[in-house]
Structures are given as C-alpha cells and as structure tokens.
LUMSE-445914 format. One line per 3 residues: number of its first residue (from 1); their letters; for each residue x, y, z of C-alpha. Coordinates in Angstrom, 2 decimals, always signed. Layout:
N
NUM> a> X Y Z  ...
// end
This chain:
557
1> xxx> +72.53 +105.89 +151.31  +72.05 +109.66 +151.56  +68.94 +110.05 +149.38
4> xxx> +69.17 +113.85 +149.20  +72.69 +113.57 +147.84  +71.62 +111.00 +145.24
7> xxx> +68.68 +113.19 +144.15  +71.05 +116.11 +143.57  +73.29 +113.78 +141.58
10> xxx> +70.39 +112.69 +139.39  +69.33 +116.29 +138.78  +72.82 +117.35 +137.73
13> xxx> +73.45 +114.22 +135.68  +70.08 +114.73 +134.05  +71.28 +118.06 +132.70
16> xxx> +74.43 +116.40 +131.38  +72.38 +113.69 +129.69  +69.97 +116.20 +128.17
19> xxx> +72.74 +118.20 +126.52  +74.34 +114.99 +125.29  +71.40 +113.49 +123.45
22> xxx> +70.74 +115.72 +120.47  +67.41 +115.89 +118.64  +65.38 +112.90 +117.59
25> xxx> +64.49 +112.82 +113.92  +63.35 +109.28 +113.30  +59.92 +108.20 +112.15
28> xxx> +57.06 +109.64 +114.21  +59.39 +110.78 +116.95  +59.67 +114.16 +118.66
31> xxx> +62.61 +116.40 +117.87  +63.33 +117.39 +121.45  +66.22 +119.82 +121.50
34> xxx> +67.08 +122.94 +119.52  +70.56 +122.08 +118.29  +72.14 +119.87 +115.68
37> xxx> +72.61 +116.17 +116.35  +76.19 +115.04 +115.90  +77.84 +111.70 +116.47
40> xxx> +80.17 +112.38 +119.39  +82.15 +109.22 +118.79  +84.37 +109.42 +121.87
43> xxx> +82.20 +111.57 +124.11  +80.00 +109.88 +126.71  +79.89 +112.89 +129.08
46> xxx> +81.02 +110.67 +131.94  +80.50 +112.38 +135.29  +81.58 +111.13 +138.71
49> xxx> +80.05 +112.60 +141.87  +80.87 +111.85 +145.49  +78.11 +110.89 +147.94
52> xxx> +78.31 +109.97 +151.60  +78.57 +106.28 +150.74  +80.61 +106.18 +147.54
55> xxx> +80.83 +107.54 +144.00  +77.92 +107.87 +141.63  +78.68 +107.64 +137.88
58> xxx> +76.51 +108.52 +134.91  +77.09 +108.78 +131.17  +75.28 +109.41 +127.90
61> xxx> +73.31 +107.00 +125.73  +73.01 +108.49 +122.23  +69.89 +108.25 +120.14
64> xxx> +71.70 +106.59 +117.24  +73.69 +104.12 +119.30  +73.86 +100.54 +118.06
67> xxx> +71.14 +98.35 +119.66  +73.89 +95.98 +120.86  +75.76 +98.67 +122.78
70> xxx> +77.05 +97.95 +126.28  +79.38 +99.47 +128.86  +82.06 +98.46 +131.35
73> xxx> +83.17 +100.66 +134.24  +86.85 +101.01 +135.14  +88.26 +102.34 +138.42
76> xxx> +91.96 +103.23 +138.28  +92.24 +101.15 +135.12  +90.59 +98.01 +136.54
79> xxx> +87.11 +96.82 +135.48  +84.74 +96.77 +138.46  +81.34 +95.65 +137.06
82> xxx> +80.59 +91.93 +136.87  +78.40 +91.92 +133.75  +78.24 +94.30 +130.79
85> xxx> +75.88 +97.21 +131.48  +73.38 +98.76 +129.11  +71.88 +99.87 +126.99
88> xxx> +69.15 +100.49 +129.57  +71.68 +101.17 +132.33  +73.90 +104.23 +131.97
91> xxx> +74.75 +104.80 +135.62  +76.72 +102.96 +138.28  +77.21 +103.39 +142.03
94> xxx> +80.66 +102.47 +143.31  +79.92 +101.75 +146.97  +82.62 +102.71 +149.44
97> xxx> +84.95 +104.24 +146.88  +86.07 +107.88 +147.07  +88.41 +110.09 +145.04
100> xxx> +89.35 +107.49 +142.42  +89.65 +107.84 +138.63  +87.01 +106.34 +136.33
103> xxx> +86.58 +105.42 +132.66  +83.79 +103.84 +130.59  +84.52 +101.21 +127.98
106> xxx> +82.03 +101.17 +125.09  +81.23 +97.80 +123.54  +79.06 +96.66 +120.61
109> xxx> +77.84 +93.06 +120.71  +80.41 +92.41 +123.42  +83.37 +93.78 +121.42
112> xxx> +85.26 +96.80 +122.71  +85.10 +99.83 +120.38  +86.30 +102.78 +122.51
115> xxx> +87.34 +103.98 +125.96  +86.39 +107.34 +127.44  +88.89 +109.74 +128.89
118> xxx> +89.73 +109.39 +132.58  +87.61 +111.50 +134.96  +87.73 +112.24 +138.68
121> xxx> +84.78 +113.04 +140.97  +83.64 +116.64 +141.09  +84.77 +118.58 +144.14
124> xxx> +81.22 +119.91 +144.60  +77.73 +119.08 +143.37  +78.14 +121.72 +140.66
127> xxx> +80.71 +123.35 +138.40  +81.17 +127.09 +138.85  +81.83 +128.91 +135.56
130> xxx> +83.05 +132.51 +135.93  +81.31 +134.76 +133.38  +82.36 +138.10 +131.91
133> xxx> +79.40 +140.46 +132.19  +78.75 +143.13 +129.52  +79.55 +146.65 +130.76
136> xxx> +79.22 +150.26 +129.59  +75.63 +149.93 +128.50  +72.89 +152.34 +127.48
139> xxx> +69.11 +152.30 +127.38  +67.38 +152.33 +124.01  +66.98 +156.11 +124.23
142> xxx> +70.74 +156.62 +124.64  +70.76 +157.16 +128.41  +73.57 +155.41 +130.31
145> xxx> +72.55 +152.18 +132.06  +74.62 +151.14 +135.12  +72.39 +148.16 +136.02
148> xxx> +73.04 +144.43 +136.16  +72.93 +141.70 +133.51  +72.23 +138.00 +133.98
151> xxx> +72.49 +134.92 +131.70  +69.17 +134.18 +130.04  +67.97 +131.63 +127.44
154> xxx> +70.72 +129.49 +125.94  +71.42 +126.55 +123.62  +73.96 +123.72 +124.23
157> xxx> +75.77 +123.15 +120.93  +79.29 +122.71 +119.54  +80.67 +126.06 +118.30
160> xxx> +84.35 +125.14 +118.57  +84.39 +121.97 +116.45  +85.93 +119.75 +119.14
163> xxx> +82.92 +117.43 +119.35  +81.91 +118.67 +122.80  +78.89 +120.76 +123.68
166> xxx> +79.39 +124.44 +124.39  +76.79 +126.99 +125.50  +75.46 +129.95 +123.49
169> xxx> +73.20 +132.27 +125.48  +71.67 +135.72 +125.82  +72.72 +138.33 +128.37
172> xxx> +69.57 +140.08 +129.56  +69.13 +143.04 +131.87  +67.20 +143.29 +135.12
175> xxx> +65.21 +146.01 +133.27  +63.90 +143.56 +130.65  +60.24 +144.11 +129.77
178> xxx> +57.42 +141.86 +128.72  +56.05 +142.75 +125.28  +52.87 +144.00 +126.96
181> xxx> +54.75 +146.40 +129.26  +56.14 +149.83 +128.42  +59.58 +151.12 +129.45
184> xxx> +63.07 +151.67 +128.10  +65.44 +148.69 +128.05  +69.20 +148.31 +127.51
187> xxx> +70.90 +146.26 +124.82  +70.81 +142.46 +124.62  +74.02 +140.49 +124.03
190> xxx> +74.85 +136.99 +122.77  +77.80 +135.14 +124.29  +79.40 +131.67 +124.06
193> xxx> +81.35 +129.52 +126.54  +83.27 +126.27 +126.04  +85.03 +123.67 +128.23
196> xxx> +81.96 +123.61 +130.46  +82.91 +120.46 +132.37  +86.31 +121.84 +133.38
199> xxx> +85.36 +125.31 +134.62  +84.49 +126.98 +131.31  +86.03 +129.75 +129.26
202> xxx> +84.71 +132.41 +126.91  +84.82 +131.36 +123.23  +85.17 +134.85 +121.80
205> xxx> +87.86 +137.32 +122.94  +87.51 +139.17 +126.24  +85.07 +142.06 +125.99
208> xxx> +83.60 +140.77 +122.72  +79.92 +139.93 +122.37  +77.29 +139.98 +119.64
211> xxx> +75.54 +143.23 +120.58  +71.97 +143.28 +119.25  +71.94 +147.05 +119.64
214> xxx> +69.41 +149.70 +120.71  +66.77 +148.66 +118.18  +66.22 +145.19 +119.65
217> xxx> +64.11 +145.36 +122.81  +65.22 +143.45 +125.90  +62.30 +141.20 +126.82
220> xxx> +61.02 +137.67 +127.27  +59.47 +137.46 +123.80  +61.53 +139.79 +121.58
223> xxx> +64.64 +137.74 +120.76  +65.05 +134.63 +118.65  +67.98 +132.22 +118.88
226> xxx> +68.48 +129.40 +116.35  +71.84 +127.66 +116.82  +72.85 +124.57 +114.86
229> xxx> +75.40 +123.12 +112.49  +73.38 +124.35 +109.51  +76.16 +123.66 +106.97
232> xxx> +77.54 +120.28 +108.09  +81.03 +121.66 +108.76  +81.02 +120.46 +112.36
235> xxx> +80.59 +123.92 +113.90  +77.29 +125.54 +114.80  +76.33 +129.02 +113.63
238> xxx> +73.87 +131.49 +115.17  +70.77 +132.86 +113.44  +68.97 +135.66 +115.26
241> xxx> +66.75 +138.70 +114.73  +68.72 +141.93 +114.33  +68.24 +145.60 +113.47
244> xxx> +70.22 +148.72 +112.58  +73.26 +149.14 +114.91  +73.55 +145.42 +115.74
247> xxx> +77.32 +144.82 +116.05  +79.36 +141.60 +115.83  +82.58 +140.68 +117.66
250> xxx> +84.70 +142.10 +114.82  +83.26 +145.63 +114.69  +80.91 +144.98 +111.76
253> xxx> +77.69 +146.95 +112.26  +74.34 +146.63 +110.52  +73.40 +149.96 +109.00
256> xxx> +70.53 +151.30 +106.98  +68.63 +149.18 +104.47  +69.38 +148.87 +100.76
259> xxx> +66.12 +149.97 +99.12  +66.51 +147.42 +96.31  +67.84 +144.22 +97.92
262> xxx> +66.28 +145.01 +101.33  +69.49 +143.71 +102.90  +71.28 +145.92 +105.42
265> xxx> +74.40 +147.84 +104.52  +77.37 +146.78 +106.65  +79.28 +149.52 +108.43
268> xxx> +82.58 +149.15 +110.33  +83.79 +150.47 +113.66  +87.24 +152.10 +113.62
271> xxx> +89.89 +151.96 +116.35  +88.96 +155.47 +117.50  +85.34 +154.38 +117.95
274> xxx> +84.00 +156.17 +114.89  +81.87 +154.26 +112.38  +82.38 +154.18 +108.62
277> xxx> +79.30 +153.59 +106.49  +79.15 +151.47 +103.32  +80.44 +154.41 +101.27
280> xxx> +83.48 +154.88 +103.50  +82.12 +158.04 +105.13  +82.08 +158.63 +108.88
283> xxx> +78.56 +158.31 +110.27  +77.52 +161.61 +111.86  +77.43 +161.13 +115.67
286> xxx> +74.25 +163.24 +115.71  +72.45 +160.33 +114.04  +72.83 +158.23 +117.17
289> xxx> +69.60 +159.59 +118.59  +65.85 +158.91 +118.48  +64.32 +158.80 +115.01
292> xxx> +61.36 +161.20 +114.80  +59.58 +163.57 +112.48  +61.94 +166.34 +113.54
295> xxx> +64.96 +164.02 +113.37  +64.38 +161.69 +110.39  +68.06 +160.69 +110.27
298> xxx> +68.06 +159.26 +113.80  +69.15 +155.62 +114.05  +67.32 +154.84 +117.33
301> xxx> +63.74 +153.77 +116.60  +62.46 +153.48 +120.18  +59.28 +155.44 +120.85
304> xxx> +58.53 +157.36 +124.04  +56.94 +154.24 +125.62  +60.06 +152.15 +125.02
307> xxx> +58.58 +150.08 +122.18  +60.36 +149.64 +118.85  +57.58 +149.81 +116.28
310> xxx> +59.46 +151.42 +113.36  +62.66 +151.00 +111.40  +64.11 +148.07 +109.41
313> xxx> +63.97 +144.52 +110.76  +66.68 +142.02 +109.82  +67.57 +138.36 +110.27
316> xxx> +71.31 +137.66 +110.52  +73.67 +134.71 +110.81  +76.89 +134.83 +112.84
319> xxx> +79.86 +132.46 +112.84  +79.53 +130.46 +116.05  +83.26 +130.07 +116.50
322> xxx> +84.16 +133.75 +116.10  +80.93 +135.73 +116.52  +81.50 +137.37 +113.13
325> xxx> +78.57 +138.55 +110.99  +78.21 +136.33 +107.92  +75.02 +137.43 +106.15
328> xxx> +71.73 +139.26 +106.72  +68.34 +139.52 +105.03  +65.18 +141.45 +105.68
331> xxx> +63.16 +139.74 +108.41  +60.73 +137.36 +106.63  +57.54 +138.69 +108.29
334> xxx> +57.58 +142.38 +109.16  +55.62 +143.98 +111.98  +53.45 +145.70 +109.38
337> xxx> +52.51 +142.32 +107.84  +50.98 +140.92 +111.02  +47.49 +142.41 +110.50
340> xxx> +45.85 +145.29 +108.71  +46.50 +148.77 +110.06  +49.21 +149.83 +112.48
343> xxx> +51.24 +147.13 +114.24  +50.22 +146.41 +117.82  +53.05 +146.27 +120.35
346> xxx> +52.19 +143.15 +122.31  +50.69 +141.02 +119.54  +53.31 +141.61 +116.84
349> xxx> +56.34 +141.40 +119.13  +55.87 +137.79 +120.24  +58.56 +135.50 +118.80
352> xxx> +59.44 +131.81 +119.18  +62.43 +130.15 +117.47  +63.68 +126.60 +116.96
355> xxx> +65.28 +124.39 +114.30  +63.99 +121.40 +112.33  +64.68 +119.03 +109.46
358> xxx> +62.48 +120.30 +106.65  +64.16 +118.63 +103.67  +67.55 +120.32 +103.49
361> xxx> +70.20 +118.11 +101.88  +72.05 +115.91 +104.32  +69.32 +116.16 +106.91
364> xxx> +70.67 +119.50 +108.09  +68.53 +121.88 +110.06  +66.61 +124.91 +108.89
367> xxx> +65.95 +127.81 +111.25  +62.27 +128.26 +112.09  +60.92 +131.56 +113.45
370> xxx> +57.37 +132.10 +114.62  +55.92 +135.59 +114.97  +52.52 +136.07 +116.59
373> xxx> +50.07 +133.66 +118.17  +47.25 +135.61 +119.80  +43.60 +135.42 +118.79
376> xxx> +42.61 +138.22 +116.45  +46.11 +138.47 +114.97  +48.05 +136.46 +112.42
379> xxx> +50.09 +133.40 +113.33  +53.17 +133.34 +111.10  +56.04 +130.85 +110.76
382> xxx> +59.12 +131.33 +108.57  +61.74 +128.74 +107.59  +65.22 +129.98 +106.65
385> xxx> +68.31 +128.15 +105.35  +72.01 +128.96 +105.74  +74.45 +127.25 +103.37
388> xxx> +77.66 +128.95 +104.54  +77.37 +131.73 +101.97  +73.77 +132.92 +101.74
391> xxx> +70.88 +133.19 +104.17  +67.68 +132.46 +102.23  +63.98 +132.07 +102.88
394> xxx> +62.74 +128.50 +102.49  +59.05 +129.32 +103.01  +56.70 +131.61 +104.91
397> xxx> +53.40 +130.52 +106.41  +50.89 +133.12 +107.54  +47.27 +132.85 +108.58
400> xxx> +46.76 +136.22 +106.90  +47.81 +137.69 +103.55  +51.55 +137.69 +102.87
403> xxx> +53.22 +138.36 +99.51  +55.34 +135.19 +99.81  +53.12 +133.08 +102.06
406> xxx> +52.30 +129.38 +101.49  +48.82 +129.38 +103.04  +46.31 +128.78 +100.22
409> xxx> +43.61 +131.40 +99.95  +40.25 +130.20 +101.20  +41.67 +127.58 +103.56
412> xxx> +39.76 +129.32 +106.30  +42.48 +129.77 +108.91  +42.14 +132.61 +111.39
415> xxx> +44.68 +133.87 +113.92  +45.24 +132.69 +117.46  +46.66 +129.29 +116.50
418> xxx> +49.87 +129.49 +118.49  +50.86 +128.81 +122.07  +53.52 +130.51 +124.15
421> xxx> +55.70 +127.59 +123.08  +56.17 +125.63 +119.86  +58.20 +122.67 +118.64
424> xxx> +58.83 +120.36 +115.69  +58.18 +116.63 +115.31  +57.84 +114.10 +112.51
427> xxx> +54.12 +113.42 +113.00  +53.49 +111.43 +109.80  +56.63 +109.29 +109.55
430> xxx> +57.93 +110.82 +106.30  +61.38 +111.55 +107.75  +60.83 +115.31 +107.92
433> xxx> +59.72 +117.52 +110.77  +56.37 +119.24 +110.92  +55.88 +122.45 +112.90
436> xxx> +53.52 +122.30 +115.89  +52.39 +125.66 +117.24  +49.64 +124.36 +119.55
439> xxx> +46.42 +124.42 +117.56  +48.12 +124.23 +114.14  +50.40 +121.76 +112.34
442> xxx> +52.44 +122.91 +109.33  +54.00 +120.47 +106.86  +57.73 +120.56 +106.19
445> xxx> +56.99 +122.41 +102.90  +55.17 +125.22 +104.71  +51.61 +124.19 +103.84
448> xxx> +49.03 +123.69 +106.61  +48.41 +120.09 +107.68  +45.60 +120.54 +110.24
451> xxx> +44.09 +122.87 +112.80  +42.19 +121.89 +115.92  +40.13 +125.06 +116.26
454> xxx> +41.03 +125.27 +119.96  +42.69 +128.66 +119.72  +45.59 +130.17 +121.65
457> xxx> +47.18 +128.16 +124.45  +50.15 +128.21 +126.76  +52.41 +125.26 +127.55
460> xxx> +52.25 +121.92 +125.73  +54.17 +118.66 +125.47  +54.61 +116.18 +122.61
463> xxx> +55.27 +112.44 +122.92  +53.36 +109.13 +123.01  +51.42 +109.60 +126.23
466> xxx> +48.61 +107.13 +125.52  +50.21 +103.90 +124.26  +46.94 +102.84 +122.64
469> xxx> +47.31 +105.66 +120.09  +50.18 +104.71 +117.73  +51.12 +108.31 +116.92
472> xxx> +52.67 +111.25 +118.71  +50.22 +113.23 +120.83  +50.02 +116.78 +122.17
475> xxx> +48.97 +117.51 +125.74  +47.93 +121.15 +125.67  +46.64 +123.73 +128.13
478> xxx> +44.45 +126.52 +126.79  +44.15 +130.23 +127.41  +41.22 +130.79 +125.06
481> xxx> +37.80 +129.95 +126.46  +36.83 +127.45 +127.77  +40.44 +126.88 +128.85
484> xxx> +41.39 +123.53 +130.32  +43.65 +120.70 +129.16  +43.42 +118.39 +126.14
487> xxx> +45.12 +115.55 +124.26  +45.41 +115.65 +120.45  +46.53 +113.03 +117.92
490> xxx> +49.27 +114.77 +115.90  +48.81 +112.51 +112.88  +45.41 +113.97 +111.97
493> xxx> +44.78 +116.77 +114.47  +41.90 +114.96 +116.14  +41.25 +116.14 +119.70
496> xxx> +40.85 +112.91 +121.69  +39.55 +114.60 +124.84  +39.42 +117.97 +126.58
499> xxx> +38.71 +118.96 +130.18  +37.45 +122.54 +130.25  +38.05 +125.21 +132.86
502> xxx> +35.01 +127.41 +133.38  +37.20 +130.40 +134.31  +39.21 +130.14 +131.07
505> xxx> +42.98 +130.78 +130.82  +44.71 +127.60 +131.98  +48.30 +128.77 +132.08
508> xxx> +50.37 +125.72 +133.03  +50.32 +121.95 +132.69  +52.74 +119.10 +133.11
511> xxx> +53.00 +115.44 +132.14  +54.76 +112.67 +134.03  +54.71 +109.00 +134.93
514> xxx> +52.96 +109.36 +138.27  +51.05 +106.08 +138.58  +52.87 +102.88 +137.62
517> xxx> +49.58 +100.96 +137.62  +48.10 +103.13 +134.84  +49.09 +102.64 +131.18
520> xxx> +50.77 +105.69 +129.71  +51.43 +109.00 +131.40  +49.53 +111.17 +133.85
523> xxx> +48.98 +114.94 +133.60  +47.61 +117.88 +135.52  +47.00 +121.58 +134.92
526> xxx> +46.66 +124.80 +136.89  +42.95 +125.39 +136.40  +41.31 +128.56 +137.70
529> xxx> +37.77 +127.49 +138.54  +38.48 +123.95 +139.72  +41.75 +122.06 +140.03
532> xxx> +42.19 +119.49 +137.28  +43.39 +116.81 +139.66  +45.55 +114.06 +138.18
535> xxx> +44.29 +112.70 +134.86  +45.42 +109.62 +133.01  +46.20 +109.52 +129.29
538> xxx> +42.52 +108.96 +128.41  +41.39 +111.98 +130.42  +40.04 +109.93 +133.31
541> xxx> +40.30 +111.60 +136.73  +42.57 +109.48 +138.92  +42.77 +111.76 +141.94
544> xxx> +41.46 +115.15 +142.99  +43.32 +115.07 +146.30  +46.29 +117.17 +145.15
547> xxx> +44.79 +120.54 +144.27  +47.95 +122.66 +144.14  +50.46 +120.64 +142.15
550> xxx> +53.09 +122.80 +140.51  +52.36 +123.34 +136.83  +55.89 +123.88 +135.51
553> xxx> +58.39 +121.60 +137.25  +58.59 +118.10 +138.64  +61.22 +115.82 +140.15
556> xx> +61.61 +112.22 +139.12  +63.71 +109.28 +140.09
// end
C-alpha cells in the first residue's frame, strides 16, 4: 500500500475526529477542546478517501457513546465487514474498491440503532473552501490599509443548529503585531462558515463580519474567543473582548461607556453610513480620530507607538447564527488593574481564553478569560456566564488586589503563574473543571487550589502520562530560571520531577508514545544549554541521540 497516501489520510481524518469529539468532562479527565459537547445522534463524520490500492474510511467515536457500541460498513448498500467493528476500531480499508458509496451502521449490543448518510470518496486529499476576505480596511490611526488578511485562530462548533460542526475564526492581517512590538495594525474580524465537508459557505450574509474595530489591536495575544452553546439552545454563541467602535453584522456599534452601569452605549449605523448615538444624534465624523489631550472627543485610542493603552474595555456576546450583538459588560479585569502604576504594554495585553464547566446549571459552559502571566505582574482569570439575556461575571481571580477578586488576602501568591497556554480539567473528580494556568490551579469557584512555585512557563500538556500516578498530570516547560521540563500531579500540585536547563527559557516541549516498551508516555523539550533527549514519564533519560527533535509537532500512526 502507498504509505504516504495513508499517512495523509490519517492526518486529515485526525482533524475530522478531533472536531467530532467534543470536550471531556468526566471524573478526573481533561477537557480537551474549547467548544460545547453535544450528542450528534446521527453524525459520525464518515469520510472516504481514495488511495492507490482502495478506499480508506474513518468515522467518529464519541466520548459518551455506549460501551457496547459497534459498527458495520456498507458499500453501495451491502455490508462488507465480516464481524462487527468497534469500539476500538473506527476505520476500515476497502481494498481494491474505488469510487463507491459508503455508509456506517451504528449498533449497541449488536442491535442496529442508526445508519449514517451515504458518502462518496473525496476527489482530493483535502476540501477547498472559498473564503470571502474582508476589504476596505484602515489602520488603527485611520490610515487606509490595502494589505492582505488570512484566517487565524478558530473554533469548530455548531452555530447553525443542524447538529454539525461549523467553524468560527478570526481574520488577521499580515501587519499583526506581537504585544511586545510597536506599530499600527488594522482591524480584526470574526467570521463563520458552515457545510465544511461539502465545500463550505459563509454563515452570515456576504460582506458581513463582526468587526472588532480600531480599538482592538491585531496581534497574537490581544484577542479572546470563547465559543460554545452557553444557553443549551443547540446553537453556539461568541464571547469576545471588544471596545468602542466594535460593530456587529447588523450595524450595531459599541459606543462610549455609561458612567453608572459601565456598560457600553449601543449606536447604530444608518444606510448612508452615518452613525446615530444612543440619544438618536448623528455622531460627529470629526470624532473618528485619535483621542488625545488636544482632541478629548476622539474615539480612536491608539497611541503613537500603535498600542491601545487607554479607553474603555468591554466583553461582548454575539449570536453565533447571525453575528448580532446580544449584550456587553465592562471587561472584568481592566488594564489599570494589572499592577500598580501605569499599565505596561506587553505584560497587560496578554490574553488566553477557553470554556469550562464551573457549576452552571445543566453542565453548560462558562467563558474563562485569562489576562497576564509574566513574572512581576498579576495573573488574573475571570469566569463569565451568558444565559441568553444577560452577560454576568461569575468570579474574578487575581494574584493582586482586585475589588471583586476571590483570592484571599495573605494567601501569598505573586505574579508569573501563567504559561503562554492554559486549559481546564477536572483534577479532583468533583464533576467540575478547575483552571490550570501552568504553575497555578484555580477551583471551579474561583479560589486558588495550589501553586507549584515554578513561575512562568510556555507550552504544557495535561493527561495521565505516568500510569502509576492515578491522577491527571501536567508536563510543563519553563521560561523562568532554571528553565527545563517537569511533571506535576494536578490533584495536589506536587512536582514529581524536573529537569533543569542551565540557560533558562525552555520554550517548547511535546509528549508522545515513542517507546512501546516503556510504561506511559515519553517527552522531550527544546533546551538551550543541553538537549533534553527523550525522557520517560518518571523523568528517566531514555535516549540523548536525537538532539534536535521538533518541540511543537509530531506525526503518529
């Protein structure tokens, strides 16, 4: 068989399986994906792909499937497998068959319960989805921007209510800037596409996007995207950071801030392009300029270095099916609440966002937004709920003083407790997710559970890597001295072992099943002073032969 062709099949099918699983939320199990789990009763995401020697099939096994589930494969309406497949087998190679139709029959304890829709093999190893690119853009200082946009971070989730996964994603510019770099950037947009397996189509009308506006910087760390079925209605909604002049798909625009409620006023765009404020008055076009001492009415808050370090900050929710603005509140942790004195551009403009089950009725998700993670500055995490009518704060955790924070005074937490990535997992088996930022674990009620004292890190992974430890574990790589890689028991925060890097800043690590003779998983990191080599789950060095293993990606079979 053509092995290269099969590898490409596995890679593509792997993506299909990933977007079909949904998050795990059972006892002591990692919540893996940032979208709401739904029971797709008739969706198995069956894919057929042609190889040189036949047709390769793969389909989805759901996390809540019955333990007695099994599958039969049908070609042109005739069953072709001898014995029932599954649950451990969710793929099938039909040797010598090309261009036929296929279906999967789902069985429980040998009894048929459903049949998938008929599919035909893909014409290519991929599906090309034409995208409508945002046009007519401007930099954050009002200067026209003729440059290119590209799809950026996205979330697979159902925004149309048909039980199939769609894609919500950011449009970012080639002029995007890291939070540590100066420079003007153009607007960021949110878009949504559906019917992904049949060529795709835009969910919202042509030319319509959620435009985050000139007061949201275009960068790797400045946007947040929480997308889930927060209300249980079967359609996901979008929670994201916004600012004055953010505009939805319907022409609703966030305006200035109500001094009492702290919520933004909502303005509306007219057919002639003019904007009416909340009093029904036309907004003076002269206000669409940089806010400064000499121009206090300006609605653009970008400074001369391209940073946005002034003006109101909001958190908004948009209808996933229509892109319409539903509600907004003041952002839970403001840039001025990140440390004493003036906000610092790089440290206060680092955001991470995800969703988790924190106790909301029906097991529905809350949005979770982290702001800050560097040493010397506060690490903050906010949980927010959307009930279909109101967007409300659930809790705020901050390692520093905050008027609504849950961190008890005197607990002795400093800053620098976050990584460049975070996640949620039920680490204590209570049925709720805890927040894992790297060196810190926060309970589902917003109170601190433990800290490791290892400081700021970069990438990390959560699962049961060492089978002798009956709890979830974190494999972490560390930027703060002495760098290196470590394994931590998430139940109590105990660091089981750590391999230091004398040069500090270990920026990447990866975990995989590399040695079938070793119990548990293997791991390696991109050390600076000496290569980590391949370590087993107890930290034992298995091999130092491979000194340049990639620290971000791996292939498996």
